[in-house]
N, C-alpha and C positions, 0 to 999 in steps of 0.2 A: 632694768625694772625688776626689780624681785617683787615674788607673790606675798600680797600680805599673810601676816602669819594670824589666818581665821578659823584656827579649828573647832576652840569654843566656843566663838562666834556662828559658826556652822552648826556644832551638835544644842546649843542651846536656842539660836534664833530661828531655824528650821522648826521646831515643833512650837515655839512660842507662836512664830507667824500665822503658823496653821490652827492653831487654836486662836488665835485673834480674826483672821478671817471668816473660817466656821459658826462664830456667833451670830455673822448675819442670816445664817441658814437655821436658827435657830426654829424659826416658827415652823420650818418646811420638815425638821425631825421632830418635830410635835413636842420638842422639849424632853425627848428621849435620850439621857445621859449614855446609853450603849450605842445607838445610833451615831451621837456627836463622836463620840471615842472612833467608834469604826473609822467615820470620814476622816477624822485627825490621824488616825493612820494609815488612809488610802494616800490623803494630802503631803505627807513625809515622804512617800515612796514617790510622789510625782513632782516635788519641790526640790527633793534632793538633786538631779540631774540640770534641772531648771537652772537653779542657785549655781552650780558650777559654770555652766553656760553662760548665765550674768555676769561671772568675775571674771570667765576669759576673754568676753569681750571687753569687760572693763580693763584690763590689764593692754590688751590689743592696744585698744584707744589711746592707751598713756604712753606706752613705747612710742607710739608712731605719732604722737603730738605731746612729744613731754616739755618743749619749750615753754616759757614764761607767757610769750609773745601769743602761744597759740592756744590758751587758755578756753577763750570763746568758741574757738571749732571746736576743741575737746568736748567741752560740755553739749555743744550741739549733737555733736556726730554719737558721743555717748546715750541722748536722749533718742536719737533715732533708733538707735540700736535697741532701747529697751521696748519702744514701740512695736519695733516689728519680734522680737522675741517673746515680749508677751501676747503681742496676736497671734502668731503662729501655736503657741505651745498652749495658751488657753483654748483656743478654735477646736485644737487637736483633741486636749482632755475632754471638754466639754462633750466634742463628739462620741469620743469611748465612753462615757457614762451614758449618754442618752442610746445610743444602739446598743449598750449591754444590760439596759433594764435596770440598772440600778440605782436610777433616781424616785426620788419619792412619788413626783408625778413629771407627766410628760413637759419634757422642757421647749417652751417657745422662742421667738427669734429676741425677747426680751430678756429673758434666760439667758440668751449667749452675750447678749452687749453687757448686761450686768457682770456675769463674771469674766469677761475681758478687762472693764474697769477694775472690779476689785483686784484681777491679777496685776493690771496697772499699778493700781496705788500699792500695793504689795511689791512690786518690782522697783518703783522708785523709791518706798521707804527704805528700804535696803541697800540700793544704788547712794542713796542720799547719806546712810551712814558709812558706807564706805568713804564717801568723799571727804565726811567729816574727818575722820582717821587719818586719810591720805594726805589734807590739810595740815593738820596736826603734827603728824610727822614733817613735813618741810618746814611748820614754823620752829619745830625742836632742831630739825639739821641747820635751820637759816641762825637761830639763835648761837648757838653751839661754833658757827663758823664767824660770827660777829664777834663771840669771846674768845675765840682763838686767834684772830688777829689782831682785838684788843689789846692781848697778851703778850704776843710776837711784837706789837709797837711797843707797849709799855718796856719789855724786855730789851728791844733793840735800844730805845733810848737808854735806859739803862747802862747798859754796855758801853753805850756812846760817851755818856757823860762817864763811865767809868776810865775810858781809853782817855779822854780829855783830861784828866788830872792824873795822868799816868806816872805813879811816883818816881819810877825809875828815870821817866825824862827828866822831871825839874830837878831832882838829885844831881843827876849830869850836866845839867845846864846849870845849876849854881857852882856846881864844884868847877867846869870850865870857866864862867865867871870869874870866881876868887882866884884861879890861876891867872888869868887875863890880865886883873884888877896888879898886880903885882909885877906883870912882864909888859904893858902895852893899857895905859891908860886908855887912850883913844878907840883902840878895839875894843877895847871892854864896855866903854860907852855905847859904841855899837851893837855888841850882842845885848846888850840891857835893853836896847829900843827893838831890837827884833824880837828879843823874849816877851816883851811887854806888846807889841804887835801880834804874836801870837794866841797871847791869852787873852787879851780883848777881842780878838776875832772870834775865839772858844765861847768866849760871854756873847757877843753880838749874834752868833747861830745856833744858840742853846736851841730856840724856839722854830726854826727853820727849816722847812721839808727839802727845799731847793734852793739854791745861789746859782747867780751867773758863774761862768767859768772864769772870766775876767776877773772877778772877785775871789775865787777860790785859788785862782794861780798866783795873786798878791799875797794872800798869805803864803802859800806853798813856798814862794822864794824866802820869805822871812824863817819859813819853819826849816828849809836846806841850808841856809847863812846858819844857823845854830850847830847841824849837822857836819858841815864846813868846818867851821871853827875847832869842833870840840873832835874830828877825825885828821884833819888836815888834808897829806897827799893820799890818806888811805879811802878818803870819800871823794866822788865825782859826779856831776849831776850834768845835764843838760836839757834842758826847756825850748820843744821848738813848734809852737802851737801856730795855726792858721787864725791869722783877725777876723777873718769873718764868721767865725765860730764862739768866737769868745762871749757873745749874749745869750747861748746854751746855756743852760743849765744842770745842773747835777746835785744830787745830794752834799751837805756842807762835810769836810772833814775826809772825804774820799780819797782825796793825793795824801793826807797823812797818814791815812788808817794802811795803804800800800806801801809809803816811805819806812815807816814803822816794820810791816810784817816783812820788806827786804832786810832791813838789818837786824830783824830778829833772827830770821831763819839761816842769814849769810855770812861769812868772814868777815872784817872789816879791817884789813891791815895793809901797811903803806908796800909790802909786796905785791900783795892781791888786793888793790882797791875796789871797794862796790862801784860799779858804775848805775846810776840809774837816767833813765830819758824817758821826759814825758814830751811826747807827741800826739798831734793829729793824722787823721787815716782815712778817709771815707767817711767823713763827717762822725766820727768817732774819736774818744781821747783813747791813747794807749799809755800805760806805764810799763816800763820794762825795765828788768836789774840783770846784772850777770848772776851767773847760779856758781856758789862757790858756798855749798851747803854747809851750816855748822853741825858737829856729830852731838852737841847739846846746846839745847835752845837757852838764850839768854834767861828768862823767866817762866813762869808756867801758867800764865792767863790763857785763856782758850782762843784760839786763831782770832786776828781781827778780820782775817779775809772772808771766813764765814758769818761773821757781823755785817760785813759789808753787803755780800749777797742777801743776807735776811733783810736789811735794810732797804736793798731794791725792791723785794718781791714785795714787802710791806706797803713802798709807794706805788706799785701797779707798774712798776718798771720792768723792760726786759732786762734779767740780770748778766753782770758782767761775765764776760766770756777768760778763761785761762788757758793761756798756750803755754806749752813747757816742750823745748827742743831739745834739752839737755843741757843749753849753755847758756840758753837765755830764756828768764820767766818773762812771761808778759800779760798784763790783764788789760783787756778792751771793754772800755767804758761807753755804753750808749750815750747821748748826749740830746738833751730835751730840748723841743724847739720851746721859745718863750712863749708861743699862742697856745700850748697845753699846759701851762703851769697851772692855770685854776682847775681845769679839769681833772690834774692829778690831786690836790688838793683835796677836792670835794669826795675823792673815794677814802681817803684813811680816816 
């Protein structure tokens, strides 16, 4: 908790407050401007350390009770501190003035009470200004954070849309389909059906934040079929998922992102087949692939893995864990229980 930047507030506020408070004593000063400004000077000397003490107490309480749910306690404790600081400082100051003989007339009990009440008014006024500044700062931070989250969400959706209509994937799929039409019409029909399934899923999940694992697996099987048809023996995959986890949730197109990321960064050749495995372990989903890194990437688009991690953060989900042991690259994905789906969506 940083101390507020109140340099100019103190420089201007202390003299202004003292001049305001001393207006209550104009009659005692017999409306003499010299006496009035003399006491203003004395008041500035007195108030400067008291003001600093009030701010120190304010910062101490803010650091101690900084959580939102502690707001009521923070205000009460701050108020109690104001009472004690005002009571002690005003009594000491009034007593010093009384015994020094500087007072225009002998001070009574009523004078002590009035001085304490006036001091308390001044302290509360200063504290209220600091509180207003504090809450305005919190409001600006909250607005900035909200705008950042919204911008990240929009950017994530834009990136997701760009990856969904990846022209390279569509171009390669159409080339593979064209070759199949002339070689094997039955396989070409199967390929076209799977391609339609892939793009149908892309359209259906455009506005969904989370989908069941079962639905995502149905999609990825079609997606992997297209890869297998295109690369043949150079591409292998295995899916081994616990049936009890099929109702768990994850962001749509997560598996597509990881498969494309693997194909983008690794060599795919018959002599070096790229092997992808999708499986569950300890209530999490893992996607692993053999490591045979390319020296040059297929395209210059930003990494899909970074976009995927951003999506998880925007959804307030634990981010995927990356495991690279030099021969196998794995991504561990947390699966969301169906019961917390609505809670996640409310945060977005």
